[in-house]
C-alpha positions in Angstrom: 105.6 132.7 114.5 106.6 131.7 110.8 108.9 128.9 110.6 112.3 129.8 109.1 113.4 127.3 106.5 117.1 126.7 105.6 117.4 125.0 102.2 120.3 122.5 101.6 122.1 125.2 99.6 122.0 127.5 102.7 119.2 129.8 101.4 116.9 130.9 104.2 113.2 131.8 103.8 110.1 132.4 105.9 108.0 129.4 105.3 105.1 131.7 104.2 107.3 133.4 101.5 108.6 130.0 100.4 105.0 128.6 100.1 104.3 131.4 97.6 107.2 130.4 95.5 106.2 126.8 95.6 103.1 127.6 93.7 105.5 127.8 90.6 106.0 124.2 89.5 109.4 125.0 88.1 110.5 126.3 91.5 108.9 123.4 93.3 110.3 120.7 91.3 113.5 122.1 89.9 114.9 124.4 92.6 113.5 122.6 95.6 114.2 119.2 94.0 117.8 119.9 94.5 117.7 121.9 97.7 115.1 120.1 99.8 114.4 116.5 100.7 111.0 114.7 100.1 109.6 111.2 100.3 111.0 110.3 96.8 114.5 111.8 97.9 114.2 109.6 100.9 113.4 106.4 98.8 116.5 107.1 96.6 118.8 107.5 99.5 117.7 104.2 101.0 118.1 102.5 97.6 121.6 104.1 97.3 123.1 107.6 98.1 124.8 107.3 94.7 121.2 107.1 93.0 120.2 110.3 95.0 123.4 112.0 93.9 123.1 111.4 90.1 119.4 112.0 89.9 119.6 115.3 91.8 122.7 116.4 89.8 121.8 115.2 86.4 117.9 114.7 86.5 115.7 111.7 86.0 116.0 109.8 82.6 112.9 109.0 80.5 109.9 108.6 82.6 108.7 105.0 83.2 105.3 104.0 81.9 103.9 103.7 85.6 105.3 107.3 86.2 103.8 108.6 83.1 100.4 107.2 83.8 100.4 108.6 87.3 101.5 112.1 86.1 98.7 112.0 83.4 95.9 110.8 85.7 96.9 113.2 88.5 96.5 116.2 86.0 93.2 115.0 84.6 91.7 114.5 87.9 93.2 117.4 90.0 94.3 120.0 87.5 92.5 119.4 84.1 92.9 123.0 83.3 96.6 122.4 83.0 96.3 119.3 80.7 96.8 121.3 77.4 99.9 123.0 78.9 101.5 119.8 80.0 100.6 117.2 77.3 100.4 116.8 73.6 98.1 114.0 72.4 99.3 112.0 69.1 96.5 111.0 66.9 98.5 107.4 66.5 98.1 104.7 69.0 101.8 103.3 68.9 104.9 105.1 70.3 107.1 103.5 67.5 105.3 105.2 64.7 107.1 108.0 62.7 104.2 110.5 63.5 104.7 110.0 67.1 108.4 110.3 67.1 108.2 113.5 65.2 105.7 115.1 67.4 107.9 114.0 70.6 110.9 115.6 68.9 109.2 118.8 68.2 107.0 119.4 71.4 108.1 120.8 74.5 105.4 119.0 76.3 104.9 115.3 77.3 103.6 113.5 74.4 101.1 110.7 74.8 99.5 108.4 72.3 95.7 108.4 71.7 95.6 104.9 73.3 97.2 106.2 76.4 94.9 109.1 76.6 91.9 106.8 76.2 93.1 104.4 78.8 93.6 107.2 81.3 90.1 108.7 80.6 88.6 105.3 81.4 90.3 105.5 84.9 89.5 109.1 85.5 85.9 108.5 84.7 85.7 105.6 87.1 87.4 107.7 89.7 85.2 110.7 89.5 81.9 108.5 89.4 82.7 107.0 92.7 80.5 108.4 95.4 82.9 107.9 98.3 85.6 109.7 96.3 83.3 112.4 95.7 82.9 113.0 99.5 86.8 113.4 99.8 87.0 115.8 96.9 84.1 118.0 98.2 85.3 121.0 100.1 89.1 120.1 99.7 92.0 121.8 98.3 94.1 120.2 95.4 97.8 120.1 95.0 98.7 122.3 98.0 102.4 122.6 98.7 104.0 122.5 102.1 107.3 122.7 103.6 108.9 122.2 107.0 112.1 121.3 108.9 112.3 117.7 109.9 115.3 116.1 111.6 117.0 119.4 111.0 116.7 119.3 107.2 114.0 121.0 104.7 111.4 118.7 103.5 108.8 119.7 100.7 105.5 118.0 99.8 102.5 118.6 97.7 99.2 117.1 99.0 96.9 115.8 96.3 93.7 116.3 98.3 93.8 118.0 101.7 90.9 119.3 103.8 92.4 121.1 106.9 88.9 121.7 108.3 88.4 118.0 108.7 92.1 117.3 109.1 92.9 114.7 106.4 95.1 114.3 103.3 94.0 111.8 100.5 96.6 110.8 98.1 95.9 109.3 94.7 97.8 106.2 93.5 97.5 103.9 90.5 98.2 100.2 90.8 97.7 97.0 88.8 96.4 94.9 91.9 94.4 97.0 94.2 92.8 94.2 96.0 95.8 92.1 97.2 98.9 93.9 95.9 98.6 97.6 97.0 99.4 96.7 100.7 102.9 95.2 99.4 103.2 98.1 97.0 102.7 100.9 99.8 105.9 99.4 101.6 107.9 98.7 98.5 107.6 102.2 97.2 108.0 104.1 100.4 104.4 105.2 100.9 104.8 105.0 104.6 107.5 107.6 104.4 105.2 109.8 102.4 102.4 109.5 104.8 104.7 110.2 107.7 106.2 113.3 106.0 102.9 114.7 104.9 101.2 114.4 108.2 104.1 116.1 109.8 104.4 119.0 107.3 100.6 119.8 107.1 99.9 119.0 110.8 97.0 116.6 109.9 96.1 113.5 111.8 94.6 111.3 109.1 96.1 110.3 105.8 94.4 108.1 103.1 95.3 106.5 100.1 92.8 106.5 97.1 94.1 103.7 94.9 92.8 103.1 91.4 93.3 99.8 89.6 94.2 100.4 86.0 92.8 97.1 84.9 89.7 96.4 86.7 89.0 100.3 87.5 88.3 99.3 91.1 89.0 101.9 93.7 90.5 101.1 97.1 90.4 103.3 100.3 93.4 102.6 102.5 93.7 104.1 105.9 97.2 104.1 107.6 97.9 102.8 111.0 100.2 104.2 113.7 102.6 101.3 112.9 102.6 102.3 109.2 103.5 105.9 110.1 106.1 104.8 112.8 107.7 102.6 110.2 107.8 105.7 108.0 109.3 107.8 110.6 112.1 105.2 111.0 112.7 105.0 107.3 113.0 108.8 106.9 115.3 109.1 109.9 117.5 106.5 108.4 117.5 108.3 105.0 118.5 111.5 106.9 121.3 109.9 108.6 122.6 108.6 105.2 122.2 112.0 103.7 124.1 113.6 106.7 126.8 111.1 106.2 127.6 111.6 102.6 126.4 115.1 101.8 126.9 116.9 105.0 129.8 115.2 106.7 131.3 114.6 103.3 132.1 110.9 103.5 133.3 109.7 100.1 130.5 108.1 98.1 132.8 105.6 96.7 133.1 104.1 100.3 129.5 103.1 100.1 128.8 99.5 99.5 126.3 96.7 100.3 127.4 94.0 102.7 125.1 91.1 103.3 124.9 87.4 103.8 123.2 84.8 101.5 
């Protein structure tokens, strides 16, 4: 039986109907960005429910360099046919030049410098040449959306690389220290929550991170342990409890404060 999904604004959909709508990026990122939770929403809720509130209501400010690089590389690897629809490449190498600022003000796309494009191409080429990476890409589906009710609330996800026949998801990450720093980054940035949410939504057992070092171009393959998934589940539950407290039960956000001892 098709799962019934109730969004945060009360809209109800059969999951199959909702998945069709989710193929449209504007619906997935804009509408569901406000009316469904995600791993990034959980990360904001754990940082501060005020952060979640203001980002959801007013939108994210200028993308950080790391987010821009990740978005660029994901498009170039997984959806190269969409590159020209999403990006304008300036012929200049610096963002502070007059030519770059003029193009940015007139373009409805994300504008990048030629230097940023060249750096991304180096990373993408290294990724696509790797023989182990090729095995994960072979026979897989890219950018597959999914949605399900977790802890009584709607959660959305989009799997970078998914192979339902073999039962795994592989997620692409960029990093500056794949050898010794990615393990720390995975906890810091809530990748454990992402792994838990995705395995639940898509019903797969195995989750992998394919991490690309932006400096060395080394690629790391990271499996996730049961403990990692359990930690992610605990964090998601904490985020859901915080969401319920302030956005369902209606506790005043101004009562939120951090109490600790130094």
